[in-house]
C-alpha positions as semicolon CSV with decimal commas, in nm:
position;residue;x (nm);y (nm);z (nm)
1;X;20,362;13,392;-8,367
2;X;20,142;13,307;-8,091
3;X;19,890;13,030;-8,044
4;X;19,530;13,141;-7,945
5;X;19,284;12,965;-7,755
6;X;18,898;12,948;-7,817
7;X;18,651;12,832;-7,522
8;X;18,364;12,823;-7,760
9;X;18,241;12,744;-8,102
10;X;18,159;13,154;-8,127
11;X;18,496;13,260;-8,044
12;X;18,654;13,012;-8,276
13;X;18,430;13,150;-8,555
14;X;18,538;13,487;-8,514
15;X;18,855;13,349;-8,529
16;X;18,793;13,280;-8,857
17;X;18,614;13,610;-8,952
18;X;18,850;13,811;-8,838
19;X;19,146;13,597;-9,014
20;X;19,330;13,498;-8,709
21;X;19,308;13,164;-8,891
22;X;19,337;13,154;-9,254
23;X;19,412;12,984;-9,524
24;X;19,211;12,728;-9,692
25;X;19,337;12,400;-9,480
26;X;19,353;12,593;-9,190
27;X;19,036;12,730;-9,203
28;X;18,865;12,414;-9,265
29;X;19,039;12,210;-8,978
30;X;18,915;12,505;-8,762
31;X;18,544;12,511;-8,924
32;X;18,562;12,124;-8,811
33;X;18,639;12,195;-8,432
34;X;18,430;12,496;-8,396
35;X;18,140;12,245;-8,491
36;X;18,276;12,008;-8,267
37;X;18,290;12,287;-8,006
38;X;17,933;12,319;-8,083
39;X;17,835;11,972;-8,018
40;X;18,009;11,984;-7,685
41;X;17,820;12,290;-7,591
42;X;17,499;12,106;-7,705
43;X;17,532;11,879;-7,426
44;X;17,407;12,077;-7,203
45;X;17,059;12,109;-7,389
46;X;16,819;11,848;-7,195
47;X;16,539;11,861;-7,481
48;X;16,590;11,734;-7,797
49;X;16,445;11,974;-8,032
50;X;16,597;12,258;-7,873
51;X;16,956;12,101;-7,918
52;X;16,888;12,037;-8,263
53;X;16,785;12,384;-8,311
54;X;17,130;12,499;-8,117
55;X;17,325;12,270;-8,371
56;X;17,164;12,393;-8,711
57;X;17,212;12,770;-8,578
58;X;17,573;12,713;-8,478
59;X;17,645;12,554;-8,818
60;X;17,479;12,844;-8,988
61;X;17,710;13,107;-8,804
62;X;18,027;12,892;-8,852
63;X;17,958;12,881;-9,247
64;X;17,844;13,238;-9,271
65;X;18,207;13,376;-9,177
66;X;18,387;13,281;-9,501
67;X;18,128;13,189;-9,780
68;X;18,430;13,137;-10,020
69;X;18,575;12,906;-9,820
70;X;18,478;12,557;-9,947
71;X;18,682;12,411;-9,679
72;X;18,485;12,530;-9,412
73;X;18,164;12,366;-9,549
74;X;18,332;12,077;-9,609
75;X;18,442;12,030;-9,255
76;X;18,131;12,155;-9,118
77;X;17,899;11,952;-9,279
78;X;18,137;11,627;-9,229
79;X;18,131;11,677;-8,876
80;X;17,773;11,767;-8,843
81;X;17,675;11,434;-9,052
82;X;17,897;11,252;-8,858
83;X;17,756;11,321;-8,534
84;X;17,397;11,421;-8,567
85;X;17,273;11,078;-8,639
86;X;17,349;10,932;-8,287
87;X;17,072;11,004;-8,010
88;X;17,329;11,065;-7,697
89;X;17,414;11,370;-7,644
90;X;17,731;11,261;-7,498
91;X;17,809;11,039;-7,770
92;X;17,672;11,333;-8,041
93;X;18,009;11,532;-7,871
94;X;18,257;11,265;-7,881
95;X;18,175;11,164;-8,287
96;X;18,217;11,527;-8,355
97;X;18,545;11,578;-8,157
98;X;18,655;11,254;-8,381
99;X;18,549;11,365;-8,689
100;X;18,735;11,689;-8,648
101;X;19,029;11,527;-8,589
102;X;19,023;11,324;-8,837
103;X;18,974;11,626;-9,108
104;X;19,257;11,792;-8,976
105;X;19,506;11,465;-8,980
106;X;19,415;11,411;-9,331
107;X;19,470;11,757;-9,452
108;X;19,831;11,723;-9,327
109;X;19,828;11,366;-9,542
110;X;19,679;11,555;-9,847
111;X;19,952;11,831;-9,848
112;X;20,224;11,572;-9,799
113;X;20,114;11,378;-10,112
114;X;20,060;11,749;-10,301
115;X;20,416;11,823;-10,228
116;X;20,532;11,468;-10,353
117;X;20,332;11,500;-10,697
118;X;20,405;11,866;-10,702
119;X;20,746;11,839;-10,651
120;X;20,799;11,607;-10,995
121;X;20,712;11,983;-11,183
122;X;21,021;12,166;-10,999
123;X;21,389;12,134;-11,133
124;X;21,712;12,259;-11,000
125;X;21,750;12,629;-11,078
126;X;21,328;12,658;-11,103
127;X;21,219;13,013;-11,065
128;X;20,885;12,970;-10,919
129;X;20,597;13,255;-10,874
130;X;20,347;13,212;-10,604
131;X;20,056;13,410;-10,469
132;X;19,907;13,502;-10,106
133;X;20,014;13,201;-9,837
134;X;19,954;12,853;-9,923
135;X;20,223;12,696;-9,682
136;X;20,189;12,534;-9,347
137;X;20,080;12,863;-9,219
138;X;19,754;12,830;-9,385
139;X;19,681;12,433;-9,371
140;X;19,753;12,201;-9,063
141;X;20,090;12,134;-9,205
142;X;20,282;12,194;-9,507
143;X;20,066;12,334;-9,717
144;X;19,986;12,323;-10,075
145;X;20,131;12,572;-10,292
146;X;20,472;12,553;-10,112
147;X;20,433;12,199;-9,994
148;X;20,603;12,104;-10,344
149;X;20,866;12,362;-10,302
150;X;20,976;12,204;-9,957
151;X;20,964;11,870;-10,112
152;X;21,181;11,944;-10,374
153;X;21,433;12,078;-10,172
154;X;21,465;11,812;-9,940
155;X;21,468;11,582;-10,248
156;X;21,806;11,772;-10,284
157;X;21,697;12,006;-10,576
158;X;21,912;12,330;-10,566
159;X;21,937;12,655;-10,655
160;X;21,570;12,726;-10,590
161;X;21,383;13,021;-10,621
162;X;21,064;13,167;-10,538
163;X;20,906;13,528;-10,654
164;X;20,657;13,614;-10,332
165;X;20,376;13,829;-10,423
166;X;20,321;14,051;-10,219
167;X;19,913;13,987;-10,199
168;X;19,791;14,336;-10,098
169;X;19,580;14,468;-9,917
170;X;19,652;14,196;-9,633
171;X;20,006;14,148;-9,761
172;X;19,976;13,738;-9,677
173;X;20,301;13,714;-9,949
174;X;20,503;13,963;-9,794
175;X;20,435;13,899;-9,459
176;X;20,367;13,519;-9,398
177;X;20,481;13,336;-9,756
178;X;20,811;13,525;-9,692
179;X;20,831;13,449;-9,333
180;X;20,788;13,082;-9,389
181;X;21,053;13,081;-9,677
182;X;21,289;13,266;-9,478
183;X;21,247;13,004;-9,206
184;X;21,331;12,727;-9,447
185;X;21,623;12,903;-9,599
186;X;21,479;12,880;-9,929
187;X;21,581;13,153;-10,146
188;X;21,294;13,427;-10,209
189;X;21,230;13,764;-10,329
190;X;20,893;13,970;-10,219
191;X;20,722;14,100;-10,522
192;X;20,477;14,401;-10,552
193;X;20,184;14,294;-10,705
194;X;20,186;14,499;-10,986
195;X;20,545;14,374;-11,069
196;X;20,412;14,010;-11,180
197;X;20,354;14,084;-11,535
198;X;20,677;14,239;-11,574
199;X;20,883;13,952;-11,403
200;X;20,694;13,697;-11,626
201;X;20,805;13,908;-11,972
202;X;21,154;13,900;-11,859
203;X;21,293;13,598;-12,072
204;X;21,477;13,350;-12,028
205;X;21,366;13,149;-11,700
206;X;21,288;13,467;-11,483
207;X;20,935;13,255;-11,415
208;X;20,970;12,912;-11,476
209;X;20,655;12,818;-11,333
210;X;20,371;12,938;-11,109
211;X;20,222;12,769;-10,817
212;X;19,889;12,896;-10,628
213;X;19,647;12,783;-10,385
214;X;19,277;12,743;-10,399
215;X;18,971;12,827;-10,180
216;X;18,706;12,651;-10,390
217;X;18,720;12,485;-10,737
218;X;18,447;12,437;-10,920
219;X;18,321;12,123;-11,087
220;X;18,445;12,250;-11,455
221;X;18,815;12,357;-11,312
222;X;18,739;12,741;-11,247
223;X;18,914;12,809;-10,936
224;X;18,833;13,095;-10,694
225;X;19,151;13,205;-10,487
226;X;19,304;13,483;-10,323
227;X;19,189;13,822;-10,497
228;X;19,478;13,902;-10,747
229;X;19,559;13,523;-10,891
230;X;19,336;13,602;-11,197
231;X;19,546;13,847;-11,330
232;X;19,864;13,645;-11,274
233;X;19,730;13,369;-11,474
234;X;19,630;13,559;-11,753
235;X;19,943;13,705;-11,765
236;X;20,128;13,378;-11,735
237;X;19,912;13,249;-12,035
238;X;20,017;13,546;-12,260
239;X;20,365;13,421;-12,159
240;X;20,342;13,062;-12,157
241;X;20,439;12,970;-11,837
242;X;20,287;12,714;-11,672
243;X;20,027;12,803;-11,395
244;X;19,947;12,561;-11,145
245;X;19,691;12,532;-10,872
246;X;19,770;12,301;-10,596
247;X;19,467;12,186;-10,378
248;X;19,297;11,909;-10,107
249;X;19,016;11,694;-10,202
250;X;18,837;11,884;-9,994
251;X;18,837;12,194;-10,181
252;X;18,671;12,095;-10,495
253;X;18,259;12,151;-10,475
254;X;18,097;11,911;-10,742
255;X;17,775;12,063;-10,662
256;X;17,942;12,423;-10,808
257;X;17,870;12,368;-11,168
258;X;18,124;12,674;-11,243
259;X;18,326;12,995;-11,148
260;X;17,994;13,201;-11,171
261;X;17,796;13,013;-10,878
262;X;18,097;13,060;-10,620
263;X;18,008;13,322;-10,370
264;X;18,287;13,602;-10,357
265;X;18,338;13,725;-10,029
266;X;18,343;14,128;-9,980
267;X;18,565;14,233;-9,686
268;X;18,605;14,577;-9,531
269;X;18,728;14,840;-9,694
270;X;18,927;14,897;-9,384
271;X;19,155;14,652;-9,485
272;X;19,260;14,884;-9,811
273;X;19,251;15,190;-9,581
274;X;19,507;15,085;-9,331
275;X;19,815;14,885;-9,310
276;X;19,927;14,726;-8,970
277;X;20,261;14,634;-8,850
278;X;20,551;14,669;-8,591
279;X;20,838;14,910;-8,731
280;X;21,212;14,838;-8,711
281;X;21,279;14,964;-8,350
282;X;20,976;14,736;-8,164
283;X;20,760;14,451;-8,208
284;X;20,416;14,614;-8,119
285;X;20,184;14,661;-8,413
286;X;20,092;15,007;-8,582
287;X;19,807;15,074;-8,734
288;X;19,888;15,375;-9,060
289;X;19,626;15,462;-9,281
290;X;19,773;15,442;-9,624
291;X;19,468;15,563;-9,854
292;X;19,327;15,930;-9,913
293;X;19,058;16,012;-9,648
294;X;18,690;16,032;-9,741
295;X;18,770;15,796;-10,063
296;X;18,584;15,458;-10,081
297;X;18,731;15,098;-10,155
298;X;18,609;14,783;-10,282
299;X;18,767;14,487;-10,130
300;X;18,691;14,140;-10,301
301;X;18,880;13,853;-10,120
302;X;18,884;13,633;-10,389
303;X;18,867;13,611;-10,798
304;X;18,781;13,332;-11,055
305;X;19,002;13,170;-11,251
306;X;18,880;13,035;-11,557
307;X;19,013;12,660;-11,598
308;X;19,129;12,758;-11,921
309;X;19,384;12,920;-11,795
310;X;19,500;12,669;-11,538
311;X;19,785;12,416;-11,699
312;X;19,688;12,114;-11,416
313;X;19,570;12,088;-11,070
314;X;19,755;11,914;-10,780
315;X;19,591;11,739;-10,554
316;X;19,678;11,443;-10,336
317;X;19,639;11,196;-10,604
318;X;19,821;11,341;-10,881
319;X;19,865;11,654;-11,123
320;X;19,691;11,670;-11,443
321;X;19,614;11,903;-11,694
322;X;19,282;12,054;-11,711
323;X;19,178;11,994;-12,050
324;X;19,220;11,606;-11,959
């Protein structure tokens, strides 16, 4: 992987929009730093009113990039509210930077605790299915859905195996989760998206539980996560496989009554039409069309899983059953 440097809040916003940075916690931390960058840029504006207008527009610009991602709004609001109360322009920037750093540090701590609590659900020989990527590439560190798996392995639990949903159209599972698990030396198998139900149906023990991340959780427990999560939750319910969601408290949106109020991001159809990656012969990326020319494509980035399909939510405080 490579490290990308963004010089101002607009460049950082574009990195969020184009998924140079992706994953709930990583989006939140990056959005916090984007807001802090805007406060730094605002120190060059002398008039208070103009400075305030600039900061409001910067906040709106950042928040428009990934409308489903609650961590983004959590971070921009927190940095903005922490800094805006100060009258000194230079102190504005200092407060904003400090708050952004605190958000990033708390993300690490939250994911460690998610791993601790979630590892209680994993036994020796467990077969775990996951969807998309909710590991340390998606957060500041550790991850949400993968953190319990890493913690269980570190505790000495043996013979853990992970079924990695491919997660089309961007293939975050096949590309990112598989890469993480390979580097962590954890047994795993990449699974085509449309094979999930088949694997769950193979008894006994092909899939013992499923753990996914979340991008927004409504007050009633409905969960917005990467597209394809809902169909896996339906299958898990049918085959009586525990279906857990792992998320920090920053992903909960208590102002959102239920999943019908969660905005669903619609991304470019080009992500469906094309796939990008290196060949076996070189590391250079190539883009090829994988769909018929002339056709249209829908590309919702997320779906909403009703709370009734969720066995429990693993958070930094504990894991609990949604019916509690």
